[in-house]
N, CA, C and O atoms as a Maestro MAE file, in Angstrom:
{
 s_m_m2io_version
 :::
 2.0.0
}

f_m_ct {
 s_m_title
 :::
 protein
 m_atom[340] {
  # First column is atom index #
  i_m_mmod_type
  r_m_x_coord
  r_m_y_coord
  r_m_z_coord
  i_m_residue_number
  s_m_chain_name
  s_m_pdb_residue_name
  s_m_pdb_atom_name
  i_m_atomic_number
  :::
  1 25 0.851 -1.175 0.000 1 A "MET " " N  " 7
  2 3 0.000 0.000 0.000 1 A "MET " " CA " 6
  3 2 0.893 1.232 0.000 1 A "MET " " C  " 6
  4 15 1.910 1.272 0.693 1 A "MET " " O  " 8
  5 25 0.511 2.230 -0.775 2 A "ALA " " N  " 7
  6 3 1.276 3.467 -0.854 2 A "ALA " " CA " 6
  7 2 0.312 4.648 -0.833 2 A "ALA " " C  " 6
  8 15 -0.828 4.546 -1.287 2 A "ALA " " O  " 8
  9 25 0.784 5.755 -0.305 3 A "VAL " " N  " 7
  10 3 -0.016 6.978 -0.266 3 A "VAL " " CA " 6
  11 2 0.683 8.012 -1.131 3 A "VAL " " C  " 6
  12 15 1.879 8.256 -0.970 3 A "VAL " " O  " 8
  13 25 -0.061 8.622 -2.051 4 A "TYR " " N  " 7
  14 3 0.492 9.613 -2.960 4 A "TYR " " CA " 6
  15 2 -0.282 10.917 -2.845 4 A "TYR " " C  " 6
  16 15 -1.464 10.931 -2.502 4 A "TYR " " O  " 8
  17 25 0.397 11.989 -3.134 5 A "GLU " " N  " 7
  18 3 -0.236 13.304 -3.226 5 A "GLU " " CA " 6
  19 2 -0.992 13.320 -4.555 5 A "GLU " " C  " 6
  20 15 -0.427 12.942 -5.582 5 A "GLU " " O  " 8
  21 25 -2.246 13.745 -4.558 6 A "THR " " N  " 7
  22 3 -3.084 13.570 -5.744 6 A "THR " " CA " 6
  23 2 -3.393 14.849 -6.516 6 A "THR " " C  " 6
  24 15 -4.351 14.870 -7.288 6 A "THR " " O  " 8
  25 25 -2.630 15.894 -6.337 7 A "SER " " N  " 7
  26 3 -2.846 17.090 -7.154 7 A "SER " " CA " 6
  27 2 -2.425 16.805 -8.587 7 A "SER " " C  " 6
  28 15 -1.468 16.069 -8.833 7 A "SER " " O  " 8
  29 25 -3.150 17.395 -9.527 8 A "TYR " " N  " 7
  30 3 -2.790 17.204 -10.927 8 A "TYR " " CA " 6
  31 2 -3.296 18.375 -11.756 8 A "TYR " " C  " 6
  32 15 -4.194 19.112 -11.348 8 A "TYR " " O  " 8
  33 25 -2.698 18.525 -12.923 9 A "VAL " " N  " 7
  34 3 -3.127 19.507 -13.912 9 A "VAL " " CA " 6
  35 2 -3.282 18.749 -15.220 9 A "VAL " " C  " 6
  36 15 -2.394 18.006 -15.635 9 A "VAL " " O  " 8
  37 25 -4.424 18.950 -15.860 10 A "LYS " " N  " 7
  38 3 -4.700 18.227 -17.098 10 A "LYS " " CA " 6
  39 2 -5.099 19.218 -18.182 10 A "LYS " " C  " 6
  40 15 -5.925 20.102 -17.955 10 A "LYS " " O  " 8
  41 25 -4.510 19.062 -19.351 11 A "LEU " " N  " 7
  42 3 -4.885 19.860 -20.509 11 A "LEU " " CA " 6
  43 2 -5.905 19.034 -21.282 11 A "LEU " " C  " 6
  44 15 -5.543 18.096 -21.993 11 A "LEU " " O  " 8
  45 25 -7.177 19.383 -21.141 12 A "ARG " " N  " 7
  46 3 -8.257 18.580 -21.714 12 A "ARG " " CA " 6
  47 2 -8.404 18.740 -23.220 12 A "ARG " " C  " 6
  48 15 -8.541 17.755 -23.946 12 A "ARG " " O  " 8
  49 25 -8.374 19.980 -23.684 13 A "GLU " " N  " 7
  50 3 -8.590 20.191 -25.115 13 A "GLU " " CA " 6
  51 2 -7.853 21.425 -25.600 13 A "GLU " " C  " 6
  52 15 -7.855 22.466 -24.943 13 A "GLU " " O  " 8
  53 25 -7.228 21.296 -26.749 14 A "VAL " " N  " 7
  54 3 -6.568 22.414 -27.410 14 A "VAL " " CA " 6
  55 2 -7.063 22.425 -28.850 14 A "VAL " " C  " 6
  56 15 -7.105 21.390 -29.516 14 A "VAL " " O  " 8
  57 25 -7.434 23.606 -29.315 15 A "SER " " N  " 7
  58 3 -7.904 23.756 -30.684 15 A "SER " " CA " 6
  59 2 -7.203 24.951 -31.308 15 A "SER " " C  " 6
  60 15 -7.236 26.053 -30.760 15 A "SER " " O  " 8
  61 25 -6.578 24.736 -32.436 16 A "LEU " " N  " 7
  62 3 -5.927 25.798 -33.190 16 A "LEU " " CA " 6
  63 2 -6.661 25.961 -34.516 16 A "LEU " " C  " 6
  64 15 -6.830 24.994 -35.259 16 A "LEU " " O  " 8
  65 25 -7.095 27.176 -34.810 17 A "ASN " " N  " 7
  66 3 -7.857 27.447 -36.018 17 A "ASN " " CA " 6
  67 2 -7.050 28.378 -36.924 17 A "ASN " " C  " 6
  68 15 -6.582 29.429 -36.485 17 A "ASN " " O  " 8
  69 25 -6.893 27.989 -38.181 18 A "PHE " " N  " 7
  70 3 -6.169 28.784 -39.157 18 A "PHE " " CA " 6
  71 2 -7.130 29.186 -40.270 18 A "PHE " " C  " 6
  72 15 -7.665 28.326 -40.970 18 A "PHE " " O  " 8
  73 25 -7.350 30.491 -40.437 19 A "ALA " " N  " 7
  74 3 -8.187 30.987 -41.535 19 A "ALA " " CA " 6
  75 2 -7.296 31.249 -42.740 19 A "ALA " " C  " 6
  76 15 -6.267 31.915 -42.626 19 A "ALA " " O  " 8
  77 25 -7.686 30.735 -43.872 20 A "LEU " " N  " 7
  78 3 -6.908 30.940 -45.090 20 A "LEU " " CA " 6
  79 2 -7.162 32.347 -45.632 20 A "LEU " " C  " 6
  80 15 -8.291 32.833 -45.576 20 A "LEU " " O  " 8
  81 25 -6.130 33.004 -46.153 21 A "PRO " " N  " 7
  82 3 -6.301 34.374 -46.657 21 A "PRO " " CA " 6
  83 2 -7.209 34.435 -47.891 21 A "PRO " " C  " 6
  84 15 -7.252 33.500 -48.690 21 A "PRO " " O  " 8
  85 25 -7.922 35.539 -48.029 22 A "LYS " " N  " 7
  86 3 -8.860 35.736 -49.149 22 A "LYS " " CA " 6
  87 2 -8.162 35.654 -50.511 22 A "LYS " " C  " 6
  88 15 -8.775 35.226 -51.489 22 A "LYS " " O  " 8
  89 25 -6.902 36.054 -50.584 23 A "SER " " N  " 7
  90 3 -6.181 36.023 -51.863 23 A "SER " " CA " 6
  91 2 -6.037 34.599 -52.405 23 A "SER " " C  " 6
  92 15 -5.975 34.408 -53.620 23 A "SER " " O  " 8
  93 25 -5.985 33.610 -51.531 24 A "LEU " " N  " 7
  94 3 -5.914 32.212 -51.973 24 A "LEU " " CA " 6
  95 2 -7.276 31.665 -52.371 24 A "LEU " " C  " 6
  96 15 -7.362 30.722 -53.158 24 A "LEU " " O  " 8
  97 25 -8.350 32.256 -51.829 25 A "LEU " " N  " 7
  98 3 -9.693 31.717 -52.038 25 A "LEU " " CA " 6
  99 2 -10.377 32.243 -53.293 25 A "LEU " " C  " 6
  100 15 -11.233 31.558 -53.855 25 A "LEU " " O  " 8
  101 25 -10.023 33.434 -53.741 26 A "THR " " N  " 7
  102 3 -10.686 34.062 -54.882 26 A "THR " " CA " 6
  103 2 -10.600 33.227 -56.164 26 A "THR " " C  " 6
  104 15 -11.622 33.077 -56.834 26 A "THR " " O  " 8
  105 25 -9.452 32.678 -56.541 27 A "PRO " " N  " 7
  106 3 -9.382 31.893 -57.787 27 A "PRO " " CA " 6
  107 2 -10.247 30.630 -57.772 27 A "PRO " " C  " 6
  108 15 -10.639 30.150 -58.835 27 A "PRO " " O  " 8
  109 25 -10.552 30.084 -56.597 28 A "ILE " " N  " 7
  110 3 -11.336 28.841 -56.542 28 A "ILE " " CA " 6
  111 2 -12.771 29.074 -56.072 28 A "ILE " " C  " 6
  112 15 -13.449 28.128 -55.674 28 A "ILE " " O  " 8
  113 25 -13.244 30.334 -56.115 29 A "LYS " " N  " 7
  114 3 -14.641 30.705 -55.851 29 A "LYS " " CA " 6
  115 2 -15.127 30.357 -54.431 29 A "LYS " " C  " 6
  116 15 -16.283 29.974 -54.256 29 A "LYS " " O  " 8
  117 25 -14.273 30.483 -53.440 30 A "LEU " " N  " 7
  118 3 -14.662 30.267 -52.048 30 A "LEU " " CA " 6
  119 2 -14.778 31.606 -51.333 30 A "LEU " " C  " 6
  120 15 -13.981 32.513 -51.573 30 A "LEU " " O  " 8
  121 25 -15.767 31.732 -50.458 31 A "LYS " " N  " 7
  122 3 -15.904 32.957 -49.660 31 A "LYS " " CA " 6
  123 2 -15.008 32.922 -48.425 31 A "LYS " " C  " 6
  124 15 -14.443 33.939 -48.025 31 A "LYS " " O  " 8
  125 25 -14.886 31.736 -47.828 32 A "ALA " " N  " 7
  126 3 -14.054 31.588 -46.626 32 A "ALA " " CA " 6
  127 2 -13.624 30.127 -46.489 32 A "ALA " " C  " 6
  128 15 -14.300 29.217 -46.969 32 A "ALA " " O  " 8
  129 25 -12.499 29.929 -45.832 33 A "ALA " " N  " 7
  130 3 -12.008 28.579 -45.564 33 A "ALA " " CA " 6
  131 2 -11.124 28.617 -44.323 33 A "ALA " " C  " 6
  132 15 -10.369 29.566 -44.110 33 A "ALA " " O  " 8
  133 25 -11.229 27.573 -43.512 34 A "SER " " N  " 7
  134 3 -10.379 27.471 -42.323 34 A "SER " " CA " 6
  135 2 -10.062 26.012 -42.034 34 A "SER " " C  " 6
  136 15 -10.810 25.108 -42.406 34 A "SER " " O  " 8
  137 25 -8.942 25.808 -41.367 35 A "VAL " " N  " 7
  138 3 -8.498 24.477 -40.959 35 A "VAL " " CA " 6
  139 2 -8.276 24.523 -39.449 35 A "VAL " " C  " 6
  140 15 -7.627 25.437 -38.941 35 A "VAL " " O  " 8
  141 25 -8.815 23.537 -38.737 36 A "SER " " N  " 7
  142 3 -8.646 23.456 -37.286 36 A "SER " " CA " 6
  143 2 -7.931 22.167 -36.916 36 A "SER " " C  " 6
  144 15 -8.215 21.108 -37.476 36 A "SER " " O  " 8
  145 25 -7.006 22.260 -35.974 37 A "LEU " " N  " 7
  146 3 -6.335 21.096 -35.403 37 A "LEU " " CA " 6
  147 2 -6.801 20.970 -33.959 37 A "LEU " " C  " 6
  148 15 -6.777 21.947 -33.210 37 A "LEU " " O  " 8
  149 25 -7.223 19.773 -33.565 38 A "ILE " " N  " 7
  150 3 -7.804 19.564 -32.248 38 A "ILE " " CA " 6
  151 2 -7.087 18.408 -31.561 38 A "ILE " " C  " 6
  152 15 -6.820 17.381 -32.186 38 A "ILE " " O  " 8
  153 25 -6.774 18.571 -30.276 39 A "GLY " " N  " 7
  154 3 -6.200 17.505 -29.467 39 A "GLY " " CA " 6
  155 2 -6.911 17.436 -28.129 39 A "GLY " " C  " 6
  156 15 -7.164 18.465 -27.503 39 A "GLY " " O  " 8
  157 25 -7.235 16.224 -27.686 40 A "ARG " " N  " 7
  158 3 -7.938 16.039 -26.416 40 A "ARG " " CA " 6
  159 2 -7.190 15.044 -25.535 40 A "ARG " " C  " 6
  160 15 -6.708 14.015 -26.009 40 A "ARG " " O  " 8
  161 25 -7.100 15.366 -24.249 41 A "ASN " " N  " 7
  162 3 -6.509 14.485 -23.227 41 A "ASN " " CA " 6
  163 2 -5.105 14.015 -23.564 41 A "ASN " " C  " 6
  164 15 -4.815 12.821 -23.495 41 A "ASN " " O  " 8
  165 25 -4.233 14.944 -23.928 42 A "PHE " " N  " 7
  166 3 -2.883 14.498 -24.280 42 A "PHE " " CA " 6
  167 2 -1.795 14.974 -23.337 42 A "PHE " " C  " 6
  168 15 -0.642 14.577 -23.503 42 A "PHE " " O  " 8
  169 25 -2.111 15.812 -22.349 43 A "LEU " " N  " 7
  170 3 -1.116 16.213 -21.359 43 A "LEU " " CA " 6
  171 2 -1.681 16.080 -19.950 43 A "LEU " " C  " 6
  172 15 -2.775 16.563 -19.661 43 A "LEU " " O  " 8
  173 25 -0.923 15.421 -19.080 44 A "LEU " " N  " 7
  174 3 -1.307 15.248 -17.682 44 A "LEU " " CA " 6
  175 2 -0.062 15.395 -16.822 44 A "LEU " " C  " 6
  176 15 0.903 14.648 -16.982 44 A "LEU " " O  " 8
  177 25 -0.087 16.360 -15.909 45 A "TRP " " N  " 7
  178 3 1.002 16.528 -14.956 45 A "TRP " " CA " 6
  179 2 0.498 16.046 -13.609 45 A "TRP " " C  " 6
  180 15 -0.410 16.648 -13.035 45 A "TRP " " O  " 8
  181 25 1.077 14.965 -13.096 46 A "SER " " N  " 7
  182 3 0.629 14.380 -11.841 46 A "SER " " CA " 6
  183 2 1.794 13.684 -11.148 46 A "SER " " C  " 6
  184 15 2.712 13.184 -11.798 46 A "SER " " O  " 8
  185 25 1.744 13.660 -9.825 47 A "THR " " N  " 7
  186 3 2.752 12.917 -9.061 47 A "THR " " CA " 6
  187 2 2.345 11.464 -8.883 47 A "THR " " C  " 6
  188 15 3.128 10.655 -8.385 47 A "THR " " O  " 8
  189 25 1.146 11.133 -9.279 48 A "LEU " " N  " 7
  190 3 0.635 9.774 -9.162 48 A "LEU " " CA " 6
  191 2 1.143 8.943 -10.348 48 A "LEU " " C  " 6
  192 15 0.785 9.235 -11.489 48 A "LEU " " O  " 8
  193 25 1.963 7.920 -10.108 49 A "PRO " " N  " 7
  194 3 2.579 7.194 -11.224 49 A "PRO " " CA " 6
  195 2 1.588 6.290 -11.958 49 A "PRO " " C  " 6
  196 15 0.886 5.494 -11.334 49 A "PRO " " O  " 8
  197 25 1.534 6.418 -13.285 50 A "ASN " " N  " 7
  198 3 0.781 5.533 -14.173 50 A "ASN " " CA " 6
  199 2 -0.728 5.501 -13.936 50 A "ASN " " C  " 6
  200 15 -1.382 4.522 -14.298 50 A "ASN " " O  " 8
  201 25 -1.285 6.534 -13.346 51 A "VAL " " N  " 7
  202 3 -2.723 6.569 -13.084 51 A "VAL " " CA " 6
  203 2 -3.257 7.956 -13.412 51 A "VAL " " C  " 6
  204 15 -2.654 8.964 -13.043 51 A "VAL " " O  " 8
  205 25 -4.373 8.004 -14.096 52 A "ASP " " N  " 7
  206 3 -5.081 9.253 -14.326 52 A "ASP " " CA " 6
  207 2 -6.019 9.464 -13.135 52 A "ASP " " C  " 6
  208 15 -6.926 8.656 -12.939 52 A "ASP " " O  " 8
  209 25 -5.836 10.516 -12.334 53 A "PRO " " N  " 7
  210 3 -6.650 10.700 -11.131 53 A "PRO " " CA " 6
  211 2 -8.151 10.802 -11.402 53 A "PRO " " C  " 6
  212 15 -8.950 10.494 -10.517 53 A "PRO " " O  " 8
  213 25 -8.550 11.221 -12.590 54 A "GLU " " N  " 7
  214 3 -9.975 11.326 -12.896 54 A "GLU " " CA " 6
  215 2 -10.635 9.981 -13.151 54 A "GLU " " C  " 6
  216 15 -11.844 9.853 -12.958 54 A "GLU " " O  " 8
  217 25 -9.892 8.989 -13.573 55 A "THR " " N  " 7
  218 3 -10.495 7.701 -13.894 55 A "THR " " CA " 6
  219 2 -10.578 6.781 -12.698 55 A "THR " " C  " 6
  220 15 -11.237 5.744 -12.784 55 A "THR " " O  " 8
  221 25 -9.951 7.105 -11.601 56 A "SER " " N  " 7
  222 3 -10.018 6.269 -10.406 56 A "SER " " CA " 6
  223 2 -11.320 6.567 -9.675 56 A "SER " " C  " 6
  224 15 -11.481 7.640 -9.095 56 A "SER " " O  " 8
  225 25 -12.238 5.624 -9.703 57 A "GLN " " N  " 7
  226 3 -13.563 5.847 -9.149 57 A "GLN " " CA " 6
  227 2 -13.767 5.194 -7.791 57 A "GLN " " C  " 6
  228 15 -14.882 5.225 -7.269 57 A "GLN " " O  " 8
  229 25 -12.761 4.619 -7.214 58 A "GLY " " N  " 7
  230 3 -12.960 3.944 -5.933 58 A "GLY " " CA " 6
  231 2 -13.429 2.516 -6.144 58 A "GLY " " C  " 6
  232 15 -13.230 1.943 -7.215 58 A "GLY " " O  " 8
  233 25 -14.042 1.951 -5.142 59 A "MET " " N  " 7
  234 3 -14.415 0.545 -5.180 59 A "MET " " CA " 6
  235 2 -15.919 0.355 -5.342 59 A "MET " " C  " 6
  236 15 -16.421 -0.743 -5.104 59 A "MET " " O  " 8
  237 25 -16.645 1.382 -5.736 60 A "GLY " " N  " 7
  238 3 -18.052 1.232 -6.025 60 A "GLY " " CA " 6
  239 2 -18.982 1.460 -4.846 60 A "GLY " " C  " 6
  240 15 -20.199 1.426 -5.026 60 A "GLY " " O  " 8
  241 25 -18.469 1.687 -3.666 61 A "ASN " " N  " 7
  242 3 -19.330 1.869 -2.501 61 A "ASN " " CA " 6
  243 2 -19.209 3.279 -1.921 61 A "ASN " " C  " 6
  244 15 -19.394 3.482 -0.721 61 A "ASN " " O  " 8
  245 25 -18.901 4.239 -2.773 62 A "GLY " " N  " 7
  246 3 -18.804 5.620 -2.317 62 A "GLY " " CA " 6
  247 2 -17.472 5.988 -1.694 62 A "GLY " " C  " 6
  248 15 -17.303 7.115 -1.228 62 A "GLY " " O  " 8
  249 25 -16.530 5.070 -1.674 63 A "VAL " " N  " 7
  250 3 -15.214 5.351 -1.109 63 A "VAL " " CA " 6
  251 2 -14.350 5.965 -2.203 63 A "VAL " " C  " 6
  252 15 -14.211 5.379 -3.276 63 A "VAL " " O  " 8
  253 25 -13.776 7.118 -1.953 64 A "SER " " N  " 7
  254 3 -12.911 7.742 -2.953 64 A "SER " " CA " 6
  255 2 -11.459 7.609 -2.546 64 A "SER " " C  " 6
  256 15 -11.144 7.358 -1.383 64 A "SER " " O  " 8
  257 25 -10.582 7.778 -3.514 65 A "GLY " " N  " 7
  258 3 -9.158 7.769 -3.229 65 A "GLY " " CA " 6
  259 2 -8.475 6.441 -3.451 65 A "GLY " " C  " 6
  260 15 -7.277 6.319 -3.198 65 A "GLY " " O  " 8
  261 25 -9.204 5.439 -3.917 66 A "PHE " " N  " 7
  262 3 -8.613 4.148 -4.193 66 A "PHE " " CA " 6
  263 2 -8.529 3.938 -5.697 66 A "PHE " " C  " 6
  264 15 -9.459 4.268 -6.433 66 A "PHE " " O  " 8
  265 25 -7.419 3.392 -6.143 67 A "GLU " " N  " 7
  266 3 -7.266 3.074 -7.559 67 A "GLU " " CA " 6
  267 2 -7.399 1.569 -7.680 67 A "GLU " " C  " 6
  268 15 -6.629 0.813 -7.088 67 A "GLU " " O  " 8
  269 25 -8.394 1.141 -8.461 68 A "TYR " " N  " 7
  270 3 -8.623 -0.291 -8.606 68 A "TYR " " CA " 6
  271 2 -8.912 -0.611 -10.069 68 A "TYR " " C  " 6
  272 15 -10.050 -0.476 -10.519 68 A "TYR " " O  " 8
  273 25 -7.911 -1.026 -10.803 69 A "MET " " N  " 7
  274 3 -8.023 -1.477 -12.190 69 A "MET " " CA " 6
  275 2 -8.692 -0.445 -13.095 69 A "MET " " C  " 6
  276 15 -9.530 -0.809 -13.921 69 A "MET " " O  " 8
  277 25 -8.346 0.814 -12.959 70 A "SER " " N  " 7
  278 3 -8.940 1.838 -13.819 70 A "SER " " CA " 6
  279 2 -8.192 1.904 -15.143 70 A "SER " " C  " 6
  280 15 -6.985 1.669 -15.207 70 A "SER " " O  " 8
  281 25 -8.933 2.228 -16.195 71 A "LEU " " N  " 7
  282 3 -8.342 2.351 -17.523 71 A "LEU " " CA " 6
  283 2 -8.000 3.808 -17.791 71 A "LEU " " C  " 6
  284 15 -8.724 4.696 -17.339 71 A "LEU " " O  " 8
  285 25 -6.920 4.081 -18.510 72 A "PRO " " N  " 7
  286 3 -6.576 5.469 -18.833 72 A "PRO " " CA " 6
  287 2 -7.560 6.058 -19.845 72 A "PRO " " C  " 6
  288 15 -8.152 5.333 -20.645 72 A "PRO " " O  " 8
  289 25 -7.725 7.373 -19.799 73 A "GLN " " N  " 7
  290 3 -8.564 8.024 -20.795 73 A "GLN " " CA " 6
  291 2 -7.853 8.016 -22.138 73 A "GLN " " C  " 6
  292 15 -6.624 8.039 -22.210 73 A "GLN " " O  " 8
  293 25 -8.638 7.984 -23.185 74 A "THR " " N  " 7
  294 3 -8.042 7.942 -24.518 74 A "THR " " CA " 6
  295 2 -7.600 9.332 -24.959 74 A "THR " " C  " 6
  296 15 -8.209 10.338 -24.594 74 A "THR " " O  " 8
  297 25 -6.556 9.369 -25.732 75 A "THR " " N  " 7
  298 3 -6.060 10.603 -26.338 75 A "THR " " CA " 6
  299 2 -6.572 10.629 -27.770 75 A "THR " " C  " 6
  300 15 -6.527 9.615 -28.466 75 A "THR " " O  " 8
  301 25 -7.051 11.770 -28.208 76 A "SER " " N  " 7
  302 3 -7.537 11.860 -29.584 76 A "SER " " CA " 6
  303 2 -7.043 13.145 -30.239 76 A "SER " " C  " 6
  304 15 -6.850 14.171 -29.587 76 A "SER " " O  " 8
  305 25 -6.849 13.050 -31.538 77 A "TYR " " N  " 7
  306 3 -6.424 14.185 -32.360 77 A "TYR " " CA " 6
  307 2 -7.364 14.267 -33.550 77 A "TYR " " C  " 6
  308 15 -7.873 13.249 -34.017 77 A "TYR " " O  " 8
  309 25 -7.591 15.468 -34.035 78 A "GLY " " N  " 7
  310 3 -8.489 15.616 -35.175 78 A "GLY " " CA " 6
  311 2 -8.155 16.841 -36.020 78 A "GLY " " C  " 6
  312 15 -7.438 17.745 -35.590 78 A "GLY " " O  " 8
  313 25 -8.697 16.840 -37.231 79 A "VAL " " N  " 7
  314 3 -8.534 17.934 -38.166 79 A "VAL " " CA " 6
  315 2 -9.924 18.271 -38.717 79 A "VAL " " C  " 6
  316 15 -10.687 17.375 -39.076 79 A "VAL " " O  " 8
  317 25 -10.245 19.561 -38.782 80 A "THR " " N  " 7
  318 3 -11.517 20.002 -39.322 80 A "THR " " CA " 6
  319 2 -11.254 20.985 -40.452 80 A "THR " " C  " 6
  320 15 -10.413 21.877 -40.332 80 A "THR " " O  " 8
  321 25 -11.974 20.815 -41.539 81 A "LEU " " N  " 7
  322 3 -11.881 21.732 -42.683 81 A "LEU " " CA " 6
  323 2 -13.250 22.354 -42.887 81 A "LEU " " C  " 6
  324 15 -14.229 21.642 -43.114 81 A "LEU " " O  " 8
  325 25 -13.330 23.694 -42.805 82 A "ASN " " N  " 7
  326 3 -14.571 24.426 -43.040 82 A "ASN " " CA " 6
  327 2 -14.462 25.233 -44.308 82 A "ASN " " C  " 6
  328 15 -13.536 26.030 -44.466 82 A "ASN " " O  " 8
  329 25 -15.407 25.033 -45.222 83 A "LEU " " N  " 7
  330 3 -15.435 25.755 -46.494 83 A "LEU " " CA " 6
  331 2 -16.772 26.477 -46.630 83 A "LEU " " C  " 6
  332 15 -17.824 25.898 -46.354 83 A "LEU " " O  " 8
  333 25 -16.733 27.750 -47.058 84 A "THR " " N  " 7
  334 3 -17.939 28.511 -47.321 84 A "THR " " CA " 6
  335 2 -17.927 28.926 -48.790 84 A "THR " " C  " 6
  336 15 -17.002 29.589 -49.258 84 A "THR " " O  " 8
  337 25 -18.978 28.520 -49.503 85 A "PHE " " N  " 7
  338 3 -19.078 28.823 -50.937 85 A "PHE " " CA " 6
  339 2 -19.909 30.039 -51.186 85 A "PHE " " C  " 6
  340 15 -20.095 30.434 -52.337 85 A "PHE " " O  " 8
  :::
 }
 m_bond[339] {
  # First column is bond index #
  i_m_from
  i_m_to
  i_m_order
  :::
  1 1 2 1
  2 2 3 1
  3 3 4 2
  4 3 5 1
  5 5 6 1
  6 6 7 1
  7 7 8 2
  8 7 9 1
  9 9 10 1
  10 10 11 1
  11 11 12 2
  12 11 13 1
  13 13 14 1
  14 14 15 1
  15 15 16 2
  16 15 17 1
  17 17 18 1
  18 18 19 1
  19 19 20 2
  20 19 21 1
  21 21 22 1
  22 22 23 1
  23 23 24 2
  24 23 25 1
  25 25 26 1
  26 26 27 1
  27 27 28 2
  28 27 29 1
  29 29 30 1
  30 30 31 1
  31 31 32 2
  32 31 33 1
  33 33 34 1
  34 34 35 1
  35 35 36 2
  36 35 37 1
  37 37 38 1
  38 38 39 1
  39 39 40 2
  40 39 41 1
  41 41 42 1
  42 42 43 1
  43 43 44 2
  44 43 45 1
  45 45 46 1
  46 46 47 1
  47 47 48 2
  48 47 49 1
  49 49 50 1
  50 50 51 1
  51 51 52 2
  52 51 53 1
  53 53 54 1
  54 54 55 1
  55 55 56 2
  56 55 57 1
  57 57 58 1
  58 58 59 1
  59 59 60 2
  60 59 61 1
  61 61 62 1
  62 62 63 1
  63 63 64 2
  64 63 65 1
  65 65 66 1
  66 66 67 1
  67 67 68 2
  68 67 69 1
  69 69 70 1
  70 70 71 1
  71 71 72 2
  72 71 73 1
  73 73 74 1
  74 74 75 1
  75 75 76 2
  76 75 77 1
  77 77 78 1
  78 78 79 1
  79 79 80 2
  80 79 81 1
  81 81 82 1
  82 82 83 1
  83 83 84 2
  84 83 85 1
  85 85 86 1
  86 86 87 1
  87 87 88 2
  88 87 89 1
  89 89 90 1
  90 90 91 1
  91 91 92 2
  92 91 93 1
  93 93 94 1
  94 94 95 1
  95 95 96 2
  96 95 97 1
  97 97 98 1
  98 98 99 1
  99 99 100 2
  100 99 101 1
  101 101 102 1
  102 102 103 1
  103 103 104 2
  104 103 105 1
  105 105 106 1
  106 106 107 1
  107 107 108 2
  108 107 109 1
  109 109 110 1
  110 110 111 1
  111 111 112 2
  112 111 113 1
  113 113 114 1
  114 114 115 1
  115 115 116 2
  116 115 117 1
  117 117 118 1
  118 118 119 1
  119 119 120 2
  120 119 121 1
  121 121 122 1
  122 122 123 1
  123 123 124 2
  124 123 125 1
  125 125 126 1
  126 126 127 1
  127 127 128 2
  128 127 129 1
  129 129 130 1
  130 130 131 1
  131 131 132 2
  132 131 133 1
  133 133 134 1
  134 134 135 1
  135 135 136 2
  136 135 137 1
  137 137 138 1
  138 138 139 1
  139 139 140 2
  140 139 141 1
  141 141 142 1
  142 142 143 1
  143 143 144 2
  144 143 145 1
  145 145 146 1
  146 146 147 1
  147 147 148 2
  148 147 149 1
  149 149 150 1
  150 150 151 1
  151 151 152 2
  152 151 153 1
  153 153 154 1
  154 154 155 1
  155 155 156 2
  156 155 157 1
  157 157 158 1
  158 158 159 1
  159 159 160 2
  160 159 161 1
  161 161 162 1
  162 162 163 1
  163 163 164 2
  164 163 165 1
  165 165 166 1
  166 166 167 1
  167 167 168 2
  168 167 169 1
  169 169 170 1
  170 170 171 1
  171 171 172 2
  172 171 173 1
  173 173 174 1
  174 174 175 1
  175 175 176 2
  176 175 177 1
  177 177 178 1
  178 178 179 1
  179 179 180 2
  180 179 181 1
  181 181 182 1
  182 182 183 1
  183 183 184 2
  184 183 185 1
  185 185 186 1
  186 186 187 1
  187 187 188 2
  188 187 189 1
  189 189 190 1
  190 190 191 1
  191 191 192 2
  192 191 193 1
  193 193 194 1
  194 194 195 1
  195 195 196 2
  196 195 197 1
  197 197 198 1
  198 198 199 1
  199 199 200 2
  200 199 201 1
  201 201 202 1
  202 202 203 1
  203 203 204 2
  204 203 205 1
  205 205 206 1
  206 206 207 1
  207 207 208 2
  208 207 209 1
  209 209 210 1
  210 210 211 1
  211 211 212 2
  212 211 213 1
  213 213 214 1
  214 214 215 1
  215 215 216 2
  216 215 217 1
  217 217 218 1
  218 218 219 1
  219 219 220 2
  220 219 221 1
  221 221 222 1
  222 222 223 1
  223 223 224 2
  224 223 225 1
  225 225 226 1
  226 226 227 1
  227 227 228 2
  228 227 229 1
  229 229 230 1
  230 230 231 1
  231 231 232 2
  232 231 233 1
  233 233 234 1
  234 234 235 1
  235 235 236 2
  236 235 237 1
  237 237 238 1
  238 238 239 1
  239 239 240 2
  240 239 241 1
  241 241 242 1
  242 242 243 1
  243 243 244 2
  244 243 245 1
  245 245 246 1
  246 246 247 1
  247 247 248 2
  248 247 249 1
  249 249 250 1
  250 250 251 1
  251 251 252 2
  252 251 253 1
  253 253 254 1
  254 254 255 1
  255 255 256 2
  256 255 257 1
  257 257 258 1
  258 258 259 1
  259 259 260 2
  260 259 261 1
  261 261 262 1
  262 262 263 1
  263 263 264 2
  264 263 265 1
  265 265 266 1
  266 266 267 1
  267 267 268 2
  268 267 269 1
  269 269 270 1
  270 270 271 1
  271 271 272 2
  272 271 273 1
  273 273 274 1
  274 274 275 1
  275 275 276 2
  276 275 277 1
  277 277 278 1
  278 278 279 1
  279 279 280 2
  280 279 281 1
  281 281 282 1
  282 282 283 1
  283 283 284 2
  284 283 285 1
  285 285 286 1
  286 286 287 1
  287 287 288 2
  288 287 289 1
  289 289 290 1
  290 290 291 1
  291 291 292 2
  292 291 293 1
  293 293 294 1
  294 294 295 1
  295 295 296 2
  296 295 297 1
  297 297 298 1
  298 298 299 1
  299 299 300 2
  300 299 301 1
  301 301 302 1
  302 302 303 1
  303 303 304 2
  304 303 305 1
  305 305 306 1
  306 306 307 1
  307 307 308 2
  308 307 309 1
  309 309 310 1
  310 310 311 1
  311 311 312 2
  312 311 313 1
  313 313 314 1
  314 314 315 1
  315 315 316 2
  316 315 317 1
  317 317 318 1
  318 318 319 1
  319 319 320 2
  320 319 321 1
  321 321 322 1
  322 322 323 1
  323 323 324 2
  324 323 325 1
  325 325 326 1
  326 326 327 1
  327 327 328 2
  328 327 329 1
  329 329 330 1
  330 330 331 1
  331 331 332 2
  332 331 333 1
  333 333 334 1
  334 334 335 1
  335 335 336 2
  336 335 337 1
  337 337 338 1
  338 338 339 1
  339 339 340 2
  :::
 }
}
C-alpha cells in the first residue's frame, strides 16, 4: 500500500484554427475557408505514477481515493476543414 499526493493539472482540449487568406480563395470561388487542429486528453502533470486521477472511481461503494483497475482516458487528435461557398 502506498499513499500519494493527488494534485494534478490536465490539458483537456486544445484547438488551433487557421483561416486561409482571401487572396488564396478568390481563384477557386470560395468565400471563406479554415483548418482546425484539435487535441484532447494528451497532457497530464501528476505525481501519481501511471494513473489518471480522474479515472479512479474507488471501489463502487462511495469510497474515494482508491485506484482499482482503472483504464486510462483515450487521447484523440483531429482535423476540421470548413469551407464557405
